[in-house]
Each structure stands twice: as C-alpha cells, then as structure tokens.
C-alpha positions in Angstrom: -7.4 -19.3 3.0 -3.8 -20.3 3.5 -3.1 -23.4 5.6 0.0 -25.3 6.5 1.0 -28.3 4.4 -0.3 -31.3 6.2 2.4 -32.9 8.4 4.9 -30.2 7.6 8.2 -30.9 9.3 11.0 -28.4 10.0 13.9 -28.7 7.6 17.1 -29.9 9.2 20.6 -28.4 8.6 21.6 -31.6 6.9 18.8 -31.2 4.3 19.8 -27.6 3.7 23.3 -28.6 3.1 22.1 -31.2 0.6 20.2 -28.5 -1.3 23.2 -26.3 -1.6 25.6 -29.1 -2.5 23.2 -30.4 -5.2 22.1 -27.0 -6.6 25.1 -24.7 -6.1 28.0 -27.2 -5.4 28.8 -25.5 -2.2 28.8 -26.6 1.5 27.3 -23.9 3.8 29.5 -22.8 6.7 26.7 -21.2 8.6 22.9 -21.7 8.7 20.6 -19.5 10.8 16.9 -19.3 10.8 15.3 -15.8 10.4 12.2 -15.4 12.6 10.0 -13.7 10.0 7.6 -15.1 7.5 4.1 -16.6 8.2 3.9 -19.0 5.3 7.6 -19.8 4.7 10.6 -20.9 6.8 13.5 -18.5 5.9 17.2 -19.1 6.4 20.3 -17.0 6.2 23.1 -19.1 4.5 26.7 -17.8 5.0 25.4 -14.2 5.0 25.3 -14.6 1.2 22.0 -16.4 0.4 18.5 -16.5 1.6 16.6 -19.8 1.5 12.8 -19.8 1.6 10.8 -23.0 2.1 7.1 -22.9 1.5 4.9 -24.2 4.4 1.6 -23.2 2.8 0.2 -25.7 0.2 -2.5 -23.3 -1.0 0.0 -20.6 -1.9 2.5 -22.7 -3.9 1.7 -21.0 -7.2 2.0 -17.7 -5.5 5.4 -18.7 -4.2 6.6 -19.6 -7.7 5.2 -16.4 -9.0 7.4 -14.5 -6.5 10.6 -15.9 -7.9 9.4 -15.4 -11.5 8.8 -11.7 -10.7 12.3 -11.3 -9.1 13.6 -12.1 -12.6 11.1 -9.9 -14.3 11.9 -6.8 -12.3 15.6 -7.4 -11.8 16.6 -4.4 -13.9 13.8 -2.1 -12.8 13.8 -2.5 -9.0 16.3 -3.1 -6.2 15.2 -6.7 -5.7 17.1 -9.8 -4.7 18.8 -11.9 -7.5 17.1 -15.2 -8.0 19.5 -18.2 -7.9 17.2 -21.3 -7.7 13.5 -22.1 -7.6 12.7 -25.8 -7.2 9.2 -27.4 -7.0 10.3 -30.9 -8.0 10.3 -32.1 -4.4 13.3 -34.4 -5.2 15.6 -33.0 -2.5 13.0 -32.0 0.1 9.2 -32.5 -0.1 8.4 -28.8 -0.3 8.8 -25.9 -2.8 11.8 -23.7 -2.1 13.8 -20.9 -3.6 17.2 -19.3 -3.1 18.1 -15.7 -3.8 21.2 -13.6 -3.2 21.2 -11.8 0.1 21.0 -8.0 0.0 23.1 -6.4 2.7 21.0 -3.9 4.5 18.9 -3.3 7.6 15.2 -4.2 8.0 13.4 -0.9 7.7 11.4 -1.6 10.9 14.6 -2.0 12.9 15.9 1.5 12.0 12.7 3.6 11.5 12.9 4.9 15.1 16.3 6.3 14.4 15.2 8.5 11.5 14.0 12.1 11.5 10.6 12.8 10.0 12.3 14.3 7.0 14.3 11.1 6.4 11.1 9.0 6.9 9.3 11.1 4.3 12.0 10.4 1.8 11.8 6.7 2.4 8.0 6.7 1.7 8.7 8.8 -1.4 11.1 6.2 -2.6 8.6 3.4 -1.9 6.0 5.3 -3.9 8.4 5.6 -6.8 8.7 1.7 -6.7 4.9 1.4 -6.6 4.7 3.6 -9.8 7.0 1.1 -11.5 4.7 -1.7 -10.7 1.5 0.0 -11.8 3.0 1.2 -15.0 4.2 -2.3 -16.0 2.5 -3.5 -19.2 0.8 -6.8 -19.1 3.1 -9.6 -20.3 1.9 -12.9 -21.8 4.1 -14.9 -19.3 1.9 -13.5 -16.5 -0.8 -16.0 -17.6 1.3 -18.8 -16.0 1.0 -17.3 -12.6 -2.7 -16.4 -12.2 -1.8 -12.7 -12.7 -5.2 -11.6 -14.0 -5.6 -8.0 -14.9 -9.4 -8.5 -15.4 -10.1 -9.3 -11.8 -13.7 -8.7 -10.7 -12.6 -6.8 -7.7 -15.9 -6.4 -5.9 -16.8 -10.1 -6.4 -13.2 -11.2 -5.3 -13.4 -9.3 -2.0 -17.0 -10.1 -1.3 -16.5 -13.9 -1.8 -13.5 -13.9 0.5 -15.4 -11.9 3.1 -18.6 -13.9 3.0 -16.8 -17.3 3.1 -15.1 -16.2 6.3 -18.4 -15.1 7.8 -19.7 -18.6 7.1 -16.7 -20.1 8.9 -17.2 -17.8 11.9 -20.9 -18.9 12.0 -20.1 -22.6 11.7 -17.5 -22.4 14.4 -19.6 -20.0 16.6 -16.6 -17.7 17.0 -18.8 -14.6 17.3 -22.2 -13.9 18.9 -25.3 -13.8 16.7 -25.5 -10.1 17.1 -21.9 -9.6 16.1 -22.3 -11.7 13.0 -25.4 -9.8 12.0 -23.5 -6.5 12.4 -20.7 -7.9 10.3 -23.0 -9.0 7.6 -24.9 -5.7 7.6 -21.7 -3.8 7.3 -20.7 -5.8 4.2 -24.2 -5.6 2.6 -24.3 -1.9 3.1 -20.8 -1.1 1.9 -19.7 -3.7 -0.6 -21.0 -1.7 -3.6 -18.3 0.8 -2.9 -15.9 -1.6 -4.6 -17.7 -1.2 -7.9 -15.4 1.7 -8.3 -12.0 0.2 -9.1 -8.7 0.7 -10.8 -7.0 -2.7 -11.2 -3.2 -2.5 -11.4 -0.1 -4.6 -10.8 1.0 -3.7 -7.3 2.9 -4.8 -4.3 0.2 -5.1 -1.7 2.2 -6.0 1.5 4.0 -2.7 2.3 4.9 -3.3 5.9 8.5 -2.4 6.6 9.8 -6.0 7.0 9.7 -6.0 3.2 12.2 -3.3 2.7 16.0 -3.2 3.4 17.8 0.1 3.8 21.4 1.3 3.8 22.6 4.8 4.4 18.9 5.8 4.8 17.9 4.6 1.3 16.0 1.5 0.3 18.4 -1.0 -1.2 16.0 -4.0 -1.3 12.3 -4.7 -2.0 11.3 -8.1 -0.8 8.3 -10.5 -0.9 7.3 -10.6 -4.5 4.8 -13.3 -3.7 2.6 -10.3 -2.7 2.7 -8.6 -6.2 -0.5 -9.2 -8.1 -3.3 -7.4 -9.9 -5.4 -5.7 -7.3 -7.3 -2.4 -6.9 -4.8 0.4 -6.4 -6.1 1.3 -2.9 -5.7 -2.2 -1.5 -2.3 -1.6 0.1 -3.9 1.1 2.3 -5.2 -1.5 4.8 -1.6 -2.4 5.6 -0.5 1.2 5.7 -3.4 2.1 8.0 -2.8 -0.7 10.4 0.9 0.0 10.5 0.2 3.6 11.4 -2.3 2.8 14.2 -0.8 -0.5 15.4 2.8 -0.9 14.3 3.5 -3.5 17.0 1.4 -6.0 14.9 4.3 -6.3 12.5 7.1 -6.5 15.0 8.8 -9.6 16.2 9.5 -9.8 20.0 13.1 -8.8 19.5 11.9 -5.6 17.8 9.4 -4.4 20.3 11.8 -1.9 21.9 11.7 0.0 18.7 8.0 0.7 18.8 7.0 4.4 19.2 3.5 5.1 17.9 4.4 8.7 17.1 7.1 7.5 14.6 4.3 6.1 12.4 1.6 8.8 12.6 2.5 10.5 9.4 2.9 7.5 7.1 -0.5 7.8 5.4 -0.1 11.5 4.8 3.2 10.9 3.1 1.7 8.2 0.9 -1.1 10.5 0.0 1.4 13.2 -1.0 3.6 11.0 -3.2 1.0 8.4 -4.4 -2.4 10.2 -4.4 -3.9 7.7 -6.9 -4.2 5.3 -4.1 -6.6 7.6 -2.2 -8.7 8.7 -5.2 -12.0 6.9 -4.3 -15.3 7.8 -2.7 -15.5 6.8 1.0 -11.9 5.7 1.0 -11.9 5.1 4.8 -14.8 2.7 4.5 -13.2 0.8 1.6 -10.1 0.3 3.7 -12.2 -0.9 6.6 -13.7 -3.6 4.3 -10.2 -4.8 3.5 -9.2 -4.6 7.1 -12.2 -6.6 8.3 -11.7 -9.3 5.8 -8.0 -9.7 6.8 -8.9 -9.5 10.5 -11.5 -12.3 10.0 -8.8 -14.5 8.4 -6.5 -14.2 11.5 -9.4 -14.4 14.0 -10.4 -17.8 12.4 -6.8 -19.0 12.7 -6.4 -17.7 16.3 -9.9 -17.6 17.7 -8.7 -17.3 21.3 -6.7 -14.2 20.6 -8.3 -11.2 22.4 -6.2 -8.9 20.2 -7.7 -10.4 17.0 -11.2 -10.1 18.5 -10.8 -6.6 19.7 -9.5 -5.5 16.3 -12.6 -6.8 14.6 -15.0 -5.2 17.1 -13.1 -1.9 17.1 -13.7 -1.5 13.4 -17.3 -2.7 13.5 -18.2 -0.3 16.3 -17.3 2.7 14.0 -20.4 1.8 12.0 
C-alpha cells in the first residue's frame, strides 16, 4: 500500500528554480501548485512545463515507468512530451519528472457543458486509446519497470484484499460481523477472477487524466497507471465515477457536479469497448475491485464516514 516518504517536506520555489536552472538552463517566471495528485506534488511552470515530485516511496518504480511510457507512446497517443526524469536525488531528495504542458481543459471541468452526443464521442475517443494500449506488443524494455504480462490476476487481487482485511482486523476498524461479511464475500467470489484477459491498459480513467480542446481529447495523462491488468479492471473507476462523480472532484470543481451527466458513461464504454464487459458476473467482479480499493482508503482515513459508508453499501448488496 502506498505511503508518504518519511519526513517528506514540501518543495520550495527556490528548489524548483534550481531544478530548472540545472536541467533546462532557464529561470522560471511563474510557479503555481496544481491541487490534484494523491502521491505527487504537481506544479505548473510558466504555463509551459509540468513538474511532478513523487511523495510516495513505495511507488517510485511506478513513477519512473510513467515517464518511460510517455516516450514509448509519444507517436501513438496524445501524451505529454517528456523533458526530464531524475531519480538521482542530487538536487532534491525525491524523484521528479518534467514534461511539456499540453494546453487544454481538464475533462471534469467541461463535462457539464457537453451534450450527450458530445459526451459519447469523448468516450468513443477514450476507447480508441484503450485499444492502442491493449494491442501494444510486449517489449523487452518493459522488464525494467515490472510490467509483467504473466500476472496471476486472481492471486494478485486476493493478496491485496486479504492483506487489507488483516490491517482492518489488527486496527479494529470494523466490527467482527462486518469483517466476517467482508471475508465471506471474498471467499465466495474470488474464483470469478480465474477468468481473465491480461492486457496493457490505463486503469485510472477518471476525467482528471484527460485534457480536451474543441470537444476532443488532446492529452492523456498519468502513465504511472498503465500496467498489465485484467481488461475489466478499469470498470471500478468507471462505475464509481458514474454513481459518485464527486469523489473525483476538487472543492473548486464541486459546482460542476450533476449526477445525470454521468449516468450513461458505462453504457458508452460497453458500446465502444465491449471486451471490458465480456466476463461472467461482471458486476460482482467490479465490486471485488471496488471493495479492495475502498479498503485501502478506509485504512488511510478510518474516521471518514464516507469511506465507511461506501464499503458497507457494497457489502449490503450481498
């Protein structure tokens, strides 16, 4: 499970200036922090560059992989141009990367302005990008970034799920009856994941990871989230975004939330990317993914009523 680097300290403007002077031989005129990103601090530099600084020690290899994949897909997808990746810790004591800024609007910020026809075309475009990922042939360089196409999918998800149940038990975050119900759900349904199709795929499809201009996607972001997973795994993000879009909004974006604007997302994905839905008991599979993810955040934020209610709401379906 991801955790902050011990004693992580916010980077100062002076340190950022030093990075750009050393690496690009320029002195930034404007530096502004962007309030997105759970594991990274993200800065807009002169409206030309994006600086990402990794706060999560566990995910450092994943962070490096993201910048490698920007290069790998630069001629296939509308992704940012990598400028620098540095894990030497000589300038600052953290991994960081710099890429060119793509001019466009965050998809969440404009989704409410689109018609259903326009929204459907956006999802169709995202699905065309997903097909590029899944049709990518394995490359020997992937070995350097733990991109393993031979993932034992059932074991991978089960281990993550059970380890989180143990943490919940140890910290007494749920009642005994709730833990039993959670364990019984996993025992009863985990064999569904014996059915699998492992592909290279972007698994974090929330709209913060897409930039749009003139109602077309001009930027795909967060290549840290590209890995070999079962093709249906992104559905847990899609489902949650459809029923609880506010979970992905910052406070400044809350005025954009209208649940009705998101109710057709899954149906459009099913229309343009049916491979993702081609499993027995697909809804139960997605709930396995959702519960494992909700456990992660409940452990991080045990006093959050919202995290708790999300868990119980899914469990009560069974």
